[in-house]
N, C-alpha and C positions, 0 to 999 in steps of 0.2 A: 268137628264135634263141640257141642252145647256142654259147656261147664255146669250149668243148673239145668237140667232140663224141667225140672217143677217150675222154676223161675220162669221160664221162656213160654211154657204152656200157659201159666198165668196170664203173661203180656199177651199172648195170642188170642187167649179167650176174651180177653177185654176187648181186643180189636173187634174179633168175630162179632161180638154182641152188640157193638156200635155200629158194624156194616150191616148186618144183618137188618137191624132198625130203619138204617138208612135206606136200605133196599126194598123193604117192606113198605114204607111210605111212598116210595117212587112208584112201587107195582098198585098200590091199592090193597094189599093183601099180606098175610104173613109170609115170609120167605121161611121154610123150616130147616133146619140143622140137621145133616146125617146123625143118624140115632147114636154112634157111638161116638158122638162128640158135643151131645147133649150135655147142658151144665153139670147135672147130679151125675151123669157118668163120668167125667172128666175129673170131677173132684174124688172119685173114687177108683180111677184109673190104677190097675197094677204094672201094667207094662207102659208106663210113662214114655219111654222114647219111642213106643211103637205110636201111641196116641198122639206124641208130637210130630212124628213123620205125617201121620193123616190129617192134622192140623194144618201143618205147613202148607199142603196141598191145597186146601179149602181156603183157607185165607188168599192164597193166590189166585185162586179163581175167583172170589169175592173182590178181591183190589182188582183184578181187571175189568169187574164190572162198574167200579165207583169212576166216574169221571172227578176231575176237579170242580166242575160246577156244581156236581152232586153232593160232593164233599165241603164245598161252600155253603150249601144249604143247611147242612147238619152240622156244622161247626158255628153255633150260633153263642150267644151271651151266655145263655144259662147252661152249656155245656160243662160236665164236672171237668175241672182242669186235670184228673188224674187219667180221663179217658183221652186227652190230647195230648198229654206227657206219652200215653202209651202208643198212641199213633207216631209219633215223633221217633219212639225209639223202634218201633217196627221200620219206620222208613230208613232209618237211619242203618238199621243192621241190614235191609236189603241192600241199601247203595244202589238201586235202580238208577240207571243212568237214562232214562226215558224222561221225555221233557213233561209226560204227565204226572209222574211221581215227584220229580223237582217240584212242579206247580205245588203239589200237594204237601209237600214238606215244607215249600216256602209258606204256604195257606196256613198250616198248625202253627210253626214258629211264631208268624203275625198274631194267631190269637192268644198264643200265651204271653206274648208280650203287649196286646192291648187288654188282658185280663190278669193282672198279677194275683198273686193270692191275697196280697194286702196292698192297700192303695197307697201309691206312692213308692212302692218297692224297688223301680228301677231308676228313681231320680238321682241317688248317690252313687259315686263311683268309690270303687274297693280297689285292692292292691291283690297282686299275685303271692304265691306261697314266699318266694323270694323276696319280698316287699319292695321290689322296684319296678313292676311291670304293672301299669294301671289296667283294671279290667271294670267293664259295668257290671251291677251287680246280674243284671240279664244274661249276661255270658257266663257268669260264675253259675247261675243257674242251670243253664243248657250245659255246660260241664258235669255238674251233677247229674242230670237228666242223663247223658250220653256217656256216662261213665262207663257202662257195661259195653258199649258200642266201639267197634274198630274203626274209629275217625280216620278219614284220609290226612295226608299232611299238606299243608298249604306251600304251593312253589311261589317264587318271586313273581311270577306272572300272576298268579291268582293276588297277592298282595296290591300288584300294581291295578287290575281289575275293581278291587274294592275302594280303591281310592277314588273312583270317578263318581260314586254315589252321592257323596257329600256335594259337589259342586252341580249335579243334576237335580239335587233336590233344592239346592239354594236358586238355581235356575226356576224352578216350577213354581216355587213360593214368590216371584217377582211376578209371574203372571197375574191379570186383572181379569182378562176374557178366556173362556173355554175354546174357543174358536184358536186363539194363539197357542194354548196349551197343546191342543192336537195338533196344531203344524209344527210346532218345535223338534218334534220325531222322539222327545224323551222317552215316551212308551216302548216304539222298538228298539231305540239303543238299550234301555234296561233289559227288554228281553233276551237282547243279543248276549249282554253282560253276564246275565246269570245263565244261560247258553252254554256260553264260554267257559263257565265255573266247572262244569262237567260232575264229576262225584265230589269235589271239594265244596259243594253246595251242604253236603251233610256235616261239616266241621261247626262245631261250635262259635267260632270265631267269624265265621262266615255270614250264620244265621242269625248272629248278634248284630251284624250290619245290616242285612237286609230288612229284618223286621222293622226295625225303627225306621228304615226308610219308608216300608210299604205302608206304614202307619200314618207316618206324615205326608207321604205323597196322595196315599188314599183320600185323607181328610180334604186336602187341598182339591184334589180333583171333583170330590163331592160337593164342596162349596160351589165350584165354578161350574159345574154341570148343574146345579141345582138353580142356580141364577140364570143360565142361560135357557134351561126350559121354561122357567116363570117369565121369562121375557117375551118368548116364544108363544107361550099361552096367553100373554096380554095381546100379543098384536094380533094371535088369532079371535081373540074377543071381540078385539076392538073391529077387525076386519068384517067381523059376521055380524055385527051393529050397523055396519054400512051395506049390508047385504051381500058382501064377497065370500068367496069358499075357495078359491087358488089360492094359497099363499106364495108358492114358487114350484120351481121344476128341479127336482133334484135327478142326476143321473137319467134323466128321460122320465122320470114320475113325477106325476104332479102330487104335490104335497098340499093336502086339504084341510081345512078347519077340523074336520072329524078325525084325521089322523093324528092332528096334535092332540086333540081330547083324549086320544085313546094311549097319548103318551104314558107311559107307569114307571115313574123314575128307579121307584124301590125294586120293582120287577126286572130291570133292567140290571142293576147291581147285583142281582143274584142270579143272572144266567149263565148261559155259556161264554168264556171269556172271549173266545173268536169272533161269534156272534155278537155279543154286547158290543164288542170293540167296533164292529162294523157299524153298528145302531148309533154308537156314541160319535163315530165320524159324520153319519149322515145328519145327526143334531147339529154339530160344529158346521157342517156345510151350509145347512138352514140357516144359523144364526148369521153365520158370515154375509150370506146372501140377503138376509131383511136387513143388517148394518149397511148395506152398500144403497139401500132405497131409502127415498125421505119419508118422513113421519108420515101416517096416514092423515093426519088433520095438520095443517099447517095453514100460515096466514095466507088469504085469497090474492091471489095475483089480482092487477088491472085488469076487467074483461075488456078493455077497448084495445082494439087491436093498432099494433105500433103502424101499420102502413108500409113497413119496411121488413115483412116477414121472409121476402127472397130477394136476394140480389147480394151487392156488394159488400153493404152493411152487414147483412146476415153471415157472410162469410168470414168478414174480418173479426166479428166476435167469436168465431167458434176456437179458434186458439186460445182465447182470453180464458173461455169456459172451460175449455181441458185443462189448462193450468190451475183454475179455481179448485178442479175435481183433484188435484194432487198437490196440496199445499206443501211448501217448502217447511223443513222439520227445524222447529223453534223449541230449542233446550227449554226445558222446565228450572225454575230457580233450585238451586241446590239446597236440600232441607238438611235439618240435624238427623232427621231420619235414614236419608239417603247416606250421610258420611257415616252414619253408624253400622250400616249395612255393609260398607264398604270396608271400613275397620275391622269388622269381623272377619271378613274374606281375606285381607293382607296377613290377618294375624295367622290363618290357616294356612296361606302359601307359604308364609316366614318358616312355620313347623314343618310343614313337608318338605321345604329343601332342608332344613336344618336337621331333619332325618336322614334324609337321601345322604348327604353330604357325609354325616358323619358314620353312617355304615358302608359306604361304596368304598370300593377298590381305592385308594389314594392316585394311582394311575388315571382314574377315569372320572374322578368325582367333579372335576370341573364341566363335566358336561351332563347338566341336569335334565334329564327327559321331562316334557311336559307333554300336554294332549295335543298340540297341533305343531310344537317345534321343541328343539334343543335350547335349553337357556345356557350360556354358556359364562361361567366364572372365572373371576380375576383372580390371581394368588392372595389379594387383601381380601377378596371378597368370602374365600373359601376361610381363611384363617379366621374371618369374622363370625362366620358359620360353627364353625369350631371351637370359639373361644370360651374359655373356663372363667371369664372375668366380665361377664356380659351384667352381672346383675352388681358390679362396683360401681363407685362413684370416681368420678375423674375423666380428662379427655380422651384416652386411650379407649375405656368403655363407652364412651358418649360416641365417640365415632364407629365404632363396631355396630353399636344399635342403629346407628344412622345407614349404615352400609347395607345391613341386612332389611330396612325399610326401604332404601332405592330398589335394590333388588326385587323385591316384593311389587313395589309399585309399578316396576318396569315389565316384570312377569304379567302382572293383570292387564297391563296397557296393552300389551301384546297380544292376550289369550281374548281380550274383549274386540280387538282390532280384527282377529279372525273370524270371532263368532258374528260380527257386524258385516262381515263381507259375504259371509256363507248364508246370512237372512236377508238377503235382500228381497227374495220372493215371497218373503211375508212381512208386511211391515210393522204389524204389531210386533213380531219377535224382533224384527231389525230396531223398532224404537226402542226396546228394552236394553239393548245393547249401546245404542245410542246416547242414552240418558247415563249410564255406565262410565261412558267415556268420557262425559262431561265433567263428572265426580273425579274421574281420575286424571283429566287434565288438570283441573283445580288442585288436587292435592299435589300432584307433581310442582306445579308453582309452588305452592305453600313448603314441599319439601326443600325445594332449592333456596328459598328465600332462609329457611334454616339452617341448611349447610353452611351457606354463607357467613350467618352468626356464628355457628361451630366454630368456622376456618378462622375468623377473626378470633376468638378464645383460644385456638391452637397456636396460632401464628404468635401470641404472646408470650407462648412457653417454648423456648427453643428445643428443650428434649422431647418434645410430642410433634415436632414439626412434620415427622415423617408419615404421619396419619393425613395429611393435608392433600396430598398428591391422590393418593387411592380414592379419597373421597371427590376429587373434582372429576378424575377420571371416570368413576361410576356415574357420577351426576353429569356427565356429558353424554353417555348413553341414555340417561333417563331423557334429557333435554331432548333428544334426537326423537326418541320413541313418542313423547309427549308432543312434537311439532307434527309427527306423521299423523297421528290422532286430530289434534286440533283442525288439520286440514281435512281429513275427512269427514270431520262434523261439518266444518264449511261448507263444503261440497255436496252434502246431503239434501 
């Protein structure tokens, strides 16, 4: 039973107006509403509940006709935020578990995040009513928008799923090449995560996680895609100047200069998701194929034949040429920017482990579930993660903070090693993880030196010597992982 039928009817009337306008644009002609649901009739309806029942059936029919791709076309920057909020309320009250309506909800929430009523509205953090739970302004706004909706309750599994979005965005932001981004598997993984959330996607806390991710990932995706498309067009132009027409063959189809000239980035971004994604994949494959080729214009080779094009000399040269085609990995210098990026990741790892340890059952909190493995904590490490004296000064607090960092670096190395092993088929992705391991190995060595200095300090104070052994034990685990990582890099 609807608590306020007039409010519900007004909500659906707003959705109806938007849906009819969207469908009319698609059909190229006006789509009339049933006579009894015309705006002037609704405003003067005597039997509100009867009118509401008819409206609900009509809106469900319109909603079935609206695809996520059509909604994406309608949700542009000039859309009235009140209409977007009405759409979000409608989707949340329906709680349709279909993939299409989850996509629509995700799309509208992202629009609201991208277009706050006041510029910079979402940049500062607020607090919950109890003054202790930090909430983003966007989540507070969603709580207000959906206050009349029966939102689902988040499970522990939902919370674990949401924790994956941050690392996935970090990984996406590290890519410098569109092909590498498409090969990484981030897009299907995110689709899988969203599907696994089910009805929980209508929870304000979930939408407050997904919308910022969508906005940031979308910006990164678009910038890399535009760069790749421009490179392909430049290549096609140079090829055409030399009289060529066929760039490559993708999936058995010849890609010509005309095909590239017809590539419309803006239309792709607005198209149906599944169809557009397949075209994005083809662009990525074409980009990768062109990257394997030598430049069109290169230094002319010596036109004189060597006189030994066939024979033992040519056969002996083949392995050397093959080796040159796959150069050995050469670590890049460690820059302040790389250290800063890794420092931010380590802080997030420390915080996520701290949260888990503090809320987990004391019987099981020594086992911290990570993405690819379980991180085992010693009693001393658990004590450090639950300590209330971390902000203090003195050897005990120094030792506890050092333990937190050792565990975080150990966990990061283990994660990057696993990613390193899983990405061997994509060298561009694999190199990102190799570069991260280089930074982490360096940080591990610096950390060992810092522990040594702290151990000397602790050893001079008899009452705190008990802190020395846990540090050395944790450091041994870190050294073991650092050695394994260094070996992987050396063999790359």
